[in-house]
Backbone as a printed PyTorch tensor [residue, N CA C, xyz], in Angstrom:
tensor([[[ 75.9210, 107.6770, 101.8190],
         [ 76.7910, 106.9090, 100.9640],
         [ 77.6760, 107.8570, 100.1690]],

        [[ 78.9520, 107.5610, 100.0980],
         [ 79.8920, 108.3850,  99.3690],
         [ 79.8910, 108.0090,  97.8980]],

        [[ 79.9260, 109.0010,  97.0260],
         [ 79.9880, 108.7380,  95.5950],
         [ 81.4160, 108.4130,  95.1760]],

        [[ 81.5460, 107.4530,  94.2810],
         [ 82.8640, 107.0620,  93.7920],
         [ 83.2280, 107.9290,  92.6010]],

        [[ 84.4180, 108.5150,  92.6240],
         [ 84.9000, 109.3100,  91.5060],
         [ 86.0970, 108.6040,  90.8780]],

        [[ 85.9430, 108.2120,  89.6320],
         [ 87.0060, 107.5030,  88.9130],
         [ 87.9970, 108.5150,  88.3600]],

        [[ 89.0480, 108.7930,  89.1200],
         [ 90.0630, 109.7510,  88.6900],
         [ 90.9950, 109.1460,  87.6480]],

        [[ 91.2410, 107.8570,  87.7470],
         [ 92.1440, 107.1960,  86.8130],
         [ 91.5020, 107.1060,  85.4310]],

        [[ 90.2140, 106.7990,  85.3810],
         [ 89.5160, 106.6920,  84.1100],
         [ 89.4790, 107.9990,  83.3430]],

        [[ 89.5740, 109.1080,  84.0610],
         [ 89.5420, 110.4210,  83.4130],
         [ 90.8660, 110.7650,  82.7380]],

        [[ 91.9290, 110.0470,  83.0770],
         [ 93.2310, 110.2970,  82.4540],
         [ 93.1960, 109.7180,  81.0470]],

        [[ 93.3130, 110.6030,  80.0580],
         [ 93.2090, 110.1670,  78.6650],
         [ 94.5560, 109.6270,  78.1940]],

        [[ 94.7840, 108.3930,  78.5220],
         [ 96.0250, 107.7240,  78.1620],
         [ 95.7580, 106.2320,  78.2000]],

        [[ 96.3580, 105.5000,  77.2940],
         [ 96.1580, 104.0620,  77.2390],
         [ 96.8080, 103.3950,  78.4480]],

        [[ 96.1110, 102.4690,  79.0710],
         [ 96.6690, 101.7160,  80.1970],
         [ 97.5580, 100.6110,  79.6440]],

        [[ 98.8680, 100.8190,  79.7310],
         [ 99.7980,  99.8430,  79.1760],
         [100.7650,  99.2880,  80.2180]],

        [[100.8050,  99.8950,  81.3820],
         [101.7430,  99.4720,  82.4250],
         [101.0560,  98.5630,  83.4270]],

        [[101.8370,  97.6290,  83.9800],
         [101.3030,  96.7030,  84.9750],
         [101.9680,  96.9600,  86.3220]],

        [[101.2070,  96.7370,  87.3760],
         [101.7330,  96.8080,  88.7340],
         [101.2370,  95.5620,  89.4580]],

        [[102.1480,  94.8150,  90.0040],
         [101.7880,  93.6010,  90.7370],
         [102.2940,  93.7210,  92.1650]],

        [[101.4580,  93.3570,  93.0990],
         [101.8780,  93.3750,  94.4970],
         [101.0760,  92.3520,  95.2820]],

        [[101.6350,  91.9430,  96.3760],
         [100.9600,  91.0090,  97.2700],
         [100.4370,  91.7790,  98.4710]],

        [[ 99.3580,  91.2500,  99.0450],
         [ 98.7860,  91.8960, 100.2240],
         [ 98.2540,  90.8350, 101.1740]],

        [[ 97.9250,  91.2490, 102.3390],
         [ 97.3590,  90.3560, 103.3470],
         [ 95.8950,  90.0850, 103.0130]],

        [[ 95.4020,  88.9050, 103.3520],
         [ 94.0100,  88.5610, 103.0340],
         [ 92.9960,  89.5630, 103.5880]],

        [[ 93.2070,  90.0460, 104.7860],
         [ 92.2690,  90.9920, 105.4020],
         [ 92.2070,  92.2990, 104.6090]],

        [[ 93.3650,  92.7550, 104.1090],
         [ 93.4020,  93.9870, 103.3220],
         [ 92.6940,  93.7730, 101.9930]],

        [[ 92.9490,  92.6370, 101.3410],
         [ 92.2870,  92.3340, 100.0750],
         [ 90.7750,  92.2850, 100.2530]],

        [[ 90.3270,  91.6520, 101.3180],
         [ 88.8880,  91.5380, 101.5780],
         [ 88.2680,  92.9190, 101.7750]],

        [[ 88.9450,  93.7810, 102.5120],
         [ 88.4230,  95.1310, 102.7490],
         [ 88.3460,  95.9230, 101.4390]],

        [[ 89.3770,  95.8000, 100.6040],
         [ 89.3730,  96.4960,  99.3180],
         [ 88.2430,  95.9840,  98.4380]],

        [[ 88.0590,  94.6630,  98.4000],
         [ 86.9880,  94.0900,  97.5850],
         [ 85.6110,  94.5280,  98.0790]],

        [[ 85.4410,  94.5730,  99.3910],
         [ 84.1630,  95.0150,  99.9460],
         [ 83.9020,  96.4780,  99.6150]],

        [[ 84.9250,  97.3290,  99.7950],
         [ 84.7660,  98.7540,  99.4960],
         [ 84.5090,  98.9630,  98.0050]],

        [[ 85.1880,  98.2030,  97.1610],
         [ 84.9790,  98.3130,  95.7160],
         [ 83.5520,  97.9240,  95.3560]],

        [[ 83.0660,  96.8280,  95.9260],
         [ 81.7020,  96.3770,  95.6490],
         [ 80.6800,  97.4130,  96.1070]],

        [[ 80.9080,  98.0150,  97.2730],
         [ 80.0020,  99.0530,  97.7730],
         [ 80.0320, 100.2990,  96.8900]],

        [[ 81.1770, 100.5330,  96.2240],
         [ 81.3220, 101.6790,  95.3290],
         [ 80.8470, 101.3790,  93.9190]],

        [[ 80.5720, 100.1150,  93.6340],
         [ 80.0760,  99.7350,  92.3200],
         [ 81.1410,  99.5930,  91.2530]],

        [[ 82.3890,  99.3500,  91.6530],
         [ 83.4850,  99.1510,  90.7000],
         [ 84.2410,  97.8890,  91.0810]],

        [[ 85.0940,  97.4160,  90.1710],
         [ 85.8710,  96.2370,  90.5350],
         [ 87.0610,  96.6460,  91.3990]],

        [[ 87.6880,  95.6540,  92.0240],
         [ 88.7360,  95.9710,  92.9980],
         [ 89.9690,  96.6110,  92.3630]],

        [[ 90.2690,  96.3080,  91.1050],
         [ 91.4370,  96.9410,  90.4950],
         [ 91.1780,  98.4260,  90.2350]],

        [[ 89.9810,  98.7750,  89.7810],
         [ 89.6340, 100.1900,  89.5670],
         [ 89.6580, 100.9310,  90.9040]],

        [[ 89.0890, 100.3240,  91.9150],
         [ 89.0560, 100.9480,  93.2370],
         [ 90.4750, 101.1710,  93.7650]],

        [[ 91.3180, 100.1330,  93.6510],
         [ 92.6850, 100.2030,  94.1650],
         [ 93.5080, 101.2390,  93.4080]],

        [[ 93.3980, 101.2480,  92.0770],
         [ 94.1630, 102.2120,  91.2900],
         [ 93.7380, 103.6470,  91.6060]],

        [[ 92.4490, 103.8680,  91.7950],
         [ 91.9870, 105.2100,  92.1380],
         [ 92.5060, 105.6510,  93.4930]],

        [[ 92.4720, 104.7480,  94.4640],
         [ 92.9680, 105.0910,  95.7980],
         [ 94.4700, 105.3610,  95.7620]],

        [[ 95.2140, 104.5290,  95.0370],
         [ 96.6580, 104.7170,  94.9420],
         [ 96.9920, 106.0040,  94.1960]],

        [[ 96.2780, 106.2740,  93.1060],
         [ 96.5250, 107.4820,  92.3200],
         [ 96.2040, 108.7380,  93.1250]],

        [[ 95.0840, 108.7360,  93.8260],
         [ 94.7030, 109.8840,  94.6570],
         [ 95.7750, 110.1340,  95.7320]],

        [[ 96.2300, 109.0700,  96.3700],
         [ 97.2580, 109.2060,  97.3990],
         [ 98.5700, 109.7000,  96.8020]],

        [[ 98.9220, 109.1950,  95.6220],
         [100.1470, 109.6370,  94.9560],
         [100.0900, 111.1220,  94.6360]],

        [[ 98.9710, 111.5870,  94.1120],
         [ 98.8350, 112.9920,  93.7560],
         [ 98.8760, 113.8900,  94.9940]],

        [[ 98.2700, 113.4390,  96.0930],
         [ 98.3130, 114.2080,  97.3400],
         [ 99.7340, 114.2800,  97.8850]],

        [[100.4630, 113.1760,  97.8150],
         [101.8480, 113.1390,  98.2920],
         [102.7280, 114.0530,  97.4660]],

        [[102.5880, 113.9920,  96.1520],
         [103.3680, 114.8550,  95.2640],
         [103.0550, 116.3200,  95.5530]],

        [[101.7790, 116.6530,  95.6740],
         [101.3840, 118.0410,  95.9510],
         [101.9470, 118.5260,  97.2790]],

        [[101.9230, 117.6690,  98.2870],
         [102.4310, 118.0610,  99.6030],
         [103.9320, 118.3470,  99.5680]],

        [[104.6500, 117.6810,  98.6810],
         [106.0930, 117.8910,  98.5890],
         [106.4570, 119.0200,  97.6270]],

        [[105.5460, 119.4340,  96.7880],
         [105.8260, 120.4970,  95.8320],
         [105.3210, 121.8670,  96.2930]],

        [[104.5300, 121.8940,  97.3310],
         [103.9130, 123.1500,  97.7620],
         [104.1890, 123.3680,  99.2460]],

        [[104.4550, 124.6020,  99.5820],
         [104.6420, 124.9760, 100.9810],
         [103.5120, 125.9020, 101.3800]],

        [[102.8300, 125.5800, 102.4490],
         [101.7470, 126.4050, 102.9440],
         [102.1690, 127.0070, 104.2750]],

        [[102.0270, 128.3150, 104.3860],
         [102.4230, 129.0170, 105.6040],
         [101.1980, 129.5110, 106.3610]],

        [[101.2860, 129.4700, 107.6680],
         [100.2800, 130.0910, 108.5170],
         [100.4600, 131.6130, 108.4000]],

        [[ 99.4290, 132.3980, 108.7130],
         [ 99.5470, 133.8560, 108.5490],
         [100.7580, 134.4650, 109.2600]],

        [[101.0610, 134.0400, 110.4660],
         [102.1950, 134.6200, 111.1900],
         [103.5070, 134.2420, 110.4920]],

        [[103.6020, 133.0170, 109.9820],
         [104.8010, 132.5950, 109.2610],
         [104.9070, 133.3200, 107.9240]],

        [[103.7750, 133.5560, 107.2860],
         [103.7340, 134.2720, 106.0190],
         [104.3360, 135.6640, 106.1950]],

        [[103.9200, 136.3570, 107.2340],
         [104.4220, 137.7100, 107.4940],
         [105.9240, 137.6900, 107.7640]],

        [[106.3820, 136.7400, 108.5680],
         [107.8160, 136.6500, 108.8690],
         [108.6320, 136.3190, 107.6220]],

        [[108.1150, 135.4320, 106.7780],
         [108.8110, 135.0310, 105.5570],
         [109.0310, 136.2330, 104.6420]],

        [[107.9650, 137.0060, 104.4010],
         [108.1030, 138.1510, 103.5130],
         [108.9060, 139.2770, 104.1520]],

        [[108.8620, 139.3820, 105.4590],
         [109.7050, 140.3750, 106.1410],
         [111.1770, 140.0080, 105.9730]],

        [[111.4910, 138.7200, 106.0410],
         [112.8740, 138.2790, 105.8470],
         [113.3280, 138.5230, 104.4080]],

        [[112.4270, 138.3740, 103.4480],
         [112.7800, 138.6660, 102.0530],
         [113.0320, 140.1590, 101.8530]],

        [[112.2340, 140.9860, 102.5260],
         [112.3780, 142.4330, 102.3790],
         [113.6350, 142.9620, 103.0560]],

        [[114.0300, 142.3460, 104.1590],
         [115.2180, 142.8000, 104.9010],
         [116.1000, 141.5940, 105.2190]],

        [[116.8320, 141.0860, 104.2290],
         [117.6640, 139.9060, 104.4720],
         [118.8320, 140.2440, 105.3980]],

        [[119.2920, 139.2630, 106.1690],
         [120.4480, 139.5090, 107.0370],
         [121.7190, 139.6390, 106.2010]],

        [[122.7160, 140.2520, 106.7730],
         [124.0070, 140.3830, 106.0880],
         [124.6220, 138.9890, 105.9270]],

        [[125.3550, 138.7630, 104.8360],
         [125.9690, 137.4480, 104.6440],
         [127.0140, 137.1620, 105.7210]],

        [[127.0230, 135.9180, 106.1670],
         [128.0050, 135.5010, 107.1760],
         [129.3120, 135.1460, 106.4690]],

        [[130.3440, 134.9680, 107.2480],
         [131.6430, 134.5790, 106.6840],
         [131.5510, 133.2100, 106.0080]],

        [[130.7880, 132.3080, 106.5860],
         [130.6200, 130.9810, 105.9740],
         [129.9240, 131.0830, 104.6170]],

        [[128.9320, 131.9730, 104.4990],
         [128.2540, 132.1550, 103.2210],
         [129.2040, 132.7550, 102.1860]],

        [[129.9990, 133.7320, 102.6020],
         [130.9800, 134.3260, 101.6870],
         [131.9680, 133.2650, 101.2100]],

        [[132.4110, 132.4020, 102.1100],
         [133.3590, 131.3330, 101.7520],
         [132.7130, 130.3460, 100.7870]],

        [[131.4370, 130.0440, 101.0030],
         [130.7300, 129.1220, 100.1090],
         [130.6300, 129.7060,  98.7000]],

        [[130.3420, 130.9900,  98.5960],
         [130.2790, 131.6290,  97.2800],
         [131.6500, 131.6500,  96.6200]],

        [[132.6860, 131.8770,  97.4100],
         [134.0480, 131.8800,  96.8580],
         [134.4020, 130.4920,  96.3230]],

        [[134.0730, 129.4330,  97.0760],
         [134.3250, 128.0540,  96.6040],
         [133.5520, 127.7850,  95.3250]],

        [[132.3340, 128.2700,  95.2720],
         [131.5110, 128.0750,  94.0790],
         [132.1650, 128.7370,  92.8660]],

        [[132.6070, 129.9760,  93.0200],
         [133.2540, 130.6780,  91.9120],
         [134.5110, 129.9560,  91.4510]],

        [[135.2340, 129.3530,  92.3780],
         [136.4900, 128.6670,  92.0390],
         [136.2610, 127.3120,  91.3760]],

        [[135.1690, 126.6580,  91.6870],
         [134.9680, 125.2800,  91.2010],
         [133.9730, 125.1310,  90.0730]],

        [[133.0550, 126.0580,  89.9010],
         [132.0160, 125.9480,  88.8900],
         [132.3450, 126.8420,  87.6950]],

        [[132.2940, 126.2400,  86.5220],
         [132.5310, 126.9850,  85.2990],
         [131.1930, 127.3200,  84.6840]],

        [[130.8930, 128.5930,  84.5420],
         [129.6320, 129.0260,  83.9150],
         [129.8750, 129.2770,  82.4500]],

        [[128.8940, 128.9230,  81.6410],
         [129.0320, 129.1330,  80.1880],
         [128.2840, 130.3420,  79.7520]]])
């Protein structure tokens, strides 16, 4: 049996926001069954699952993980960058002409 970890309850902040959504009966039944097996009500179970998924999604978009071979290539490219192309030089020139720095 898997232990239920209440991640939402650990957030020290008053619950003042509401979220309302509709779902299919089969999904609701599955959530209620899983919540009952975990010993919590369905709203606590649902909020924890949604919060955990949200945090994983945010982390996946904020962090880049490289395989060892990619890691080596990435740092090699930083150590020996290629010469700027004509298009890159033109982009920098446009930037200097259009952006005012303070």
